[in-house]
C-alpha positions in Angstrom: -56.3 53.8 -97.3 -56.3 52.4 -93.9 -55.0 49.0 -94.8 -54.8 46.0 -92.3 -52.4 42.8 -93.1 -52.8 39.5 -91.6 -50.1 37.1 -90.7 -48.8 33.8 -88.5 -47.3 35.9 -86.1 -45.9 39.8 -86.2 -43.1 39.1 -84.3 -41.8 36.1 -86.5 -42.0 38.3 -89.6 -38.8 39.1 -90.9 -37.7 42.0 -93.0 -36.7 40.2 -96.1 -40.5 38.7 -96.7 -42.9 40.0 -99.0 -45.1 41.0 -96.4 -43.1 43.3 -94.7 -42.4 45.4 -98.2 -46.0 45.3 -98.9 -46.2 47.1 -95.6 -43.8 49.3 -95.7 -44.4 50.3 -99.4 -48.2 51.5 -98.6 -47.1 53.2 -95.4 -44.6 55.0 -97.6 -47.3 56.2 -100.1 -49.3 57.3 -97.8 -51.4 54.8 -96.5 -52.0 53.7 -92.6 -50.9 50.5 -92.1 -51.5 48.1 -89.3 -49.9 43.9 -89.1 -51.8 41.3 -86.9 -51.6 38.4 -86.4 -54.4 35.1 -86.8 -54.7 35.0 -83.5 -55.1 38.7 -82.2 -59.1 38.9 -83.6 -62.0 39.8 -81.6 -65.8 39.5 -82.6 -66.8 41.7 -79.6 -70.4 42.0 -77.9 -71.6 45.1 -79.7 -70.9 43.2 -82.9 -68.1 44.5 -84.3 -64.6 43.4 -85.1 -61.4 44.4 -83.3 -57.9 43.3 -83.5 -54.4 43.8 -81.5 -52.4 45.4 -84.3 -49.3 46.9 -84.9 -48.5 50.4 -86.9 -45.5 52.0 -87.6 -45.0 54.6 -90.4 -42.5 54.4 -93.0 -41.6 57.8 -92.2 -37.5 57.8 -91.0 -37.2 54.5 -91.3 -35.0 53.8 -94.6 -34.7 49.9 -94.3 -37.2 47.1 -94.3 -35.2 46.0 -90.8 -36.0 49.5 -89.2 -39.2 49.4 -90.3 -40.3 46.1 -88.8 -38.1 46.9 -85.4 -40.5 49.7 -85.2 -43.7 47.4 -85.6 -42.4 44.6 -83.7 -42.1 47.2 -80.5 -44.7 47.4 -77.5 -45.4 50.7 -78.7 -47.2 50.2 -81.6 -49.5 48.1 -80.2 -52.9 49.0 -80.4 -56.6 47.9 -80.6 -58.1 48.6 -84.0 -61.8 48.2 -85.4 -61.5 46.2 -88.3 -64.8 47.4 -89.3 -63.2 50.8 -90.4 -60.5 49.2 -92.5 -60.5 49.5 -96.4 -58.6 46.6 -97.1 -57.5 43.7 -95.4 -55.0 41.3 -96.5 -54.6 38.2 -95.6 -51.4 36.9 -95.7 -51.3 34.2 -93.3 -50.0 30.3 -94.4 -52.3 28.2 -92.8 -49.8 25.0 -93.3 -47.8 27.0 -90.7 -50.1 26.5 -88.1 -50.6 22.7 -88.8 -49.0 21.0 -86.3 -48.6 23.4 -83.6 -51.8 25.5 -83.7 -54.2 23.5 -85.5 -57.1 25.7 -84.2 -55.3 29.0 -86.5 -55.8 26.6 -89.6 -59.0 28.8 -90.3 -59.2 31.2 -88.1 -57.7 33.8 -90.5 -60.5 33.0 -93.6 -63.0 32.6 -90.8 -62.3 36.6 -89.7 -61.4 37.4 -92.7 -65.6 36.0 -93.6 -66.7 38.3 -91.2 -64.9 41.4 -92.8 -66.5 40.8 -95.6 -69.7 41.4 -94.0 -69.1 44.5 -92.5 -68.2 46.2 -96.6 -64.6 46.1 -96.0 -62.9 44.5 -99.3 -60.4 41.3 -98.3 -58.0 40.0 -100.5 -57.4 37.1 -101.1 -61.0 35.8 -101.2 -61.6 34.4 -98.0 -64.1 32.3 -98.6 -62.4 30.7 -101.8 -59.3 30.8 -99.3 -61.4 28.3 -97.3 -61.8 25.9 -100.4 -58.0 26.5 -101.1 -56.6 25.1 -97.9 -55.0 22.3 -99.2 -54.1 20.5 -102.2 -57.4 19.7 -103.7 -57.8 23.2 -104.9 -55.0 22.6 -107.5 -57.1 20.4 -109.3 -60.0 22.7 -109.9 -57.5 23.8 -112.7 -57.9 22.4 -116.2 -56.0 19.4 -117.0 -53.7 21.1 -120.0 -52.0 22.6 -117.7 -51.6 20.1 -114.6 -49.3 17.1 -114.2 -51.0 13.6 -114.3 -52.0 13.4 -110.4 -53.0 11.0 -107.8 -54.6 11.9 -104.3 -55.3 9.1 -102.3 -54.3 6.9 -98.8 -54.8 3.5 -100.4 -51.0 2.0 -100.3 -51.7 -0.2 -103.0 -53.4 2.1 -106.0 -50.4 5.0 -105.1 -48.5 2.0 -105.4 -50.1 0.7 -109.1 -49.7 4.5 -110.3 -46.5 4.9 -109.1 -45.6 1.5 -111.4 -48.1 3.3 -114.3 -45.3 6.6 -114.4 -42.5 4.1 -115.1 -41.6 4.4 -111.2 -40.5 8.1 -111.1 -42.8 10.7 -109.1 -42.9 12.7 -106.7 -44.6 12.4 -103.5 -46.0 15.0 -100.6 -48.8 15.9 -97.9 -52.2 17.1 -99.4 -51.6 19.7 -96.7 -48.2 21.7 -96.0 -45.5 24.2 -97.9 -42.3 25.1 -98.3 -41.2 21.8 -99.6 -41.7 20.2 -96.0 -42.5 16.0 -96.6 -41.7 16.0 -100.3 -40.5 13.0 -101.5 -38.8 11.8 -105.5 -39.4 8.3 -106.4 -37.1 6.9 -108.4 -36.3 2.9 -109.5 -33.6 3.1 -107.3 -35.1 4.0 -104.2 -38.1 1.6 -104.9 -37.5 -0.3 -102.0 -38.7 2.7 -100.1 -41.8 3.5 -101.5 -43.7 1.5 -99.0 -42.3 3.8 -95.6 -42.5 7.1 -97.5 -46.4 6.0 -98.2 -47.3 5.2 -94.9 -45.2 8.4 -93.5 -47.2 10.4 -95.5 -50.4 9.2 -95.1 -50.4 9.1 -91.1 -51.2 12.4 -91.1 -53.4 12.6 -94.2 -53.7 12.2 -97.7 -50.9 11.8 -99.8 -50.4 13.5 -103.3 -48.6 11.9 -106.2 -47.7 13.3 -109.3 -45.7 12.7 -112.5 -42.4 13.6 -111.9 -41.1 16.0 -114.8 -37.7 16.1 -116.3 -37.7 20.0 -116.6 -37.7 20.1 -112.8 -34.5 19.2 -112.5 -33.2 22.9 -113.6 -35.9 24.1 -111.0 -38.7 25.7 -111.5 -40.3 29.3 -112.4 -42.2 31.1 -109.8 -44.8 34.2 -111.4 -47.0 36.2 -110.1 -50.6 37.0 -110.8 -52.6 40.0 -110.1 -55.4 40.5 -111.1 -55.4 37.5 -113.2 -52.5 38.5 -115.3 -49.1 38.6 -115.3 -47.5 40.7 -112.4 -45.5 43.3 -114.6 -43.7 46.8 -113.9 -41.4 48.6 -117.1 -41.1 46.0 -119.0 -40.2 43.4 -116.7 -42.4 40.3 -115.3 -42.4 39.6 -111.5 -40.8 36.0 -111.7 -37.6 34.2 -110.7 -36.0 30.8 -111.7 -35.3 28.8 -108.5 -32.6 26.5 -108.9 -31.3 24.2 -106.1 -27.7 24.0 -106.6 -27.7 21.0 -104.0 -29.0 18.5 -106.0 -32.0 18.5 -103.5 -35.4 18.6 -106.0 -37.0 20.9 -104.1 -36.2 23.8 -105.3 -38.4 26.7 -103.5 -36.6 28.9 -101.3 -37.2 27.3 -97.8 -35.5 24.2 -98.8 -32.2 26.1 -100.3 -33.5 27.3 -103.6 -31.8 30.1 -105.4 -33.3 32.7 -106.9 -32.1 33.1 -110.9 -33.3 36.0 -113.7 -36.0 33.9 -116.0 -37.6 35.0 -119.3 -41.1 34.6 -119.2 -42.2 32.1 -122.3 -45.2 32.0 -124.1 -46.0 28.6 -122.4 -45.7 30.4 -119.8 -47.8 33.1 -120.7 -50.8 30.6 -122.3 -50.7 28.6 -118.6 -51.5 31.9 -117.2 -54.5 32.5 -119.8 -55.7 29.0 -118.9 -56.0 29.6 -115.2 -57.2 33.4 -114.9 -61.2 32.0 -115.6 -60.6 30.5 -112.3 -58.0 32.5 -110.3 -60.6 35.7 -111.4 -63.8 34.1 -110.6 -62.8 32.7 -106.8 -61.2 36.9 -106.1 -57.7 35.4 -105.9 -55.8 39.0 -105.8 -52.1 38.1 -105.7 -51.5 34.3 -106.1 -47.9 32.7 -106.8 -47.8 30.3 -109.5 -45.1 27.4 -109.2 -44.2 26.5 -113.3 -42.3 23.2 -114.7 -42.0 23.4 -118.3 -45.4 24.0 -119.4 -46.8 22.3 -116.5 -48.3 24.0 -113.4 -46.9 22.3 -110.1 -48.4 24.7 -107.6 -51.0 27.7 -107.1 -49.6 29.6 -103.9 -52.7 31.4 -102.9 -51.4 31.9 -99.3 -48.9 34.6 -98.8 -46.7 33.9 -101.9 -43.2 35.0 -101.0 -40.6 36.2 -103.3 -41.4 40.0 -104.3 -37.9 40.8 -103.1 -36.4 38.4 -105.3 -37.7 39.5 -107.7 -36.7 43.4 -107.2 -33.1 42.2 -106.3 -32.8 40.7 -109.7 -34.3 43.0 -111.7 -34.1 46.5 -110.0 -38.0 47.2 -110.1 -39.6 47.3 -106.9 -43.4 45.1 -107.5 -44.5 46.1 -104.6 -45.7 49.4 -105.4 -48.2 48.1 -108.7 -49.5 46.2 -106.2 -51.1 48.8 -103.9 -51.8 51.0 -106.7 -54.0 48.1 -107.3 -55.9 48.2 -104.6 -56.4 51.8 -104.2 -57.8 51.5 -107.6 -60.4 49.0 -106.4 -61.2 51.6 -103.1 -62.0 53.9 -106.0 -64.1 51.7 -107.4 -66.3 50.2 -104.8 -66.9 54.1 -104.1 -69.1 53.7 -107.3 -70.6 50.5 -107.0 -72.8 49.1 -103.8 -73.5 46.1 -105.4 -69.8 44.2 -106.2 -68.8 41.2 -104.5 -66.2 40.4 -102.9 -64.4 38.4 -104.8 -65.5 40.4 -108.0 -63.8 43.5 -106.2 -60.5 41.5 -105.5 -59.9 40.9 -109.0 -61.3 43.7 -111.1 
């Protein structure tokens, strides 16, 4: 296969990122792999789609660090025709570009849609990614799996909802990731509620969620591929994230640590309930963040943590991801009428 992988910026990628692991694994399995920034596409006068991309073979590179250094070197740069790719993996996070490169927020899925029109399999489906660019996407999942939530900029309405939740709630921006701008409101912090609401609402809508007591023990990241939990050799690609500092945000960017976790029947039931929506939207690979029996986040843009799962269980979960892409390309050869979203989760 010829695989392109889209990231925010190639030169800011790191060896431990899931994207680097996926790229090296695909290369090691014999595929041609290019990595490109979301700002490196071109729609050319002849109607073709191209990009400045970087390619390196995994051959001769025993470590992720050595492989990525080669990818990031000047010698790896070349211009490729996107139309000639088999697969384009969207692994950029729009939230990282909101502040400094707002024009880049939509660039990835817009060029991804152009790639689909040229017959390239794009995962996750870029049309659905356009609808998932902020946390309103989360509200389309069954109410049973979601904590009680309000999305508003009305300070009085937000304050009333927090009181309805007995004065304890989580506030966060509608658009963002990595735990940035997330606040816990409790009784003792109630004098600061107005300042929190004002600070968040200056940049847009505020998401207010009920606080789940189980959150004090961290959350669980569960990888879902093709609508089902990603599994290999009897182990799920999942781990518990705990912040030992006392910060309620357990995500890895906020100091969370990964621990082994048992995927419970409750978690599997939750995946069952969200599967129809994920498959309808062509969400090939996502990360679900779960607290107790509730879904806290649906990470459809570059979900990370495959390396944490590998380190905890000594299992490489990137190989079944690439094998799934191989299967999709094989199936596509037998059909000429499958929509991108259908093929993405087949």
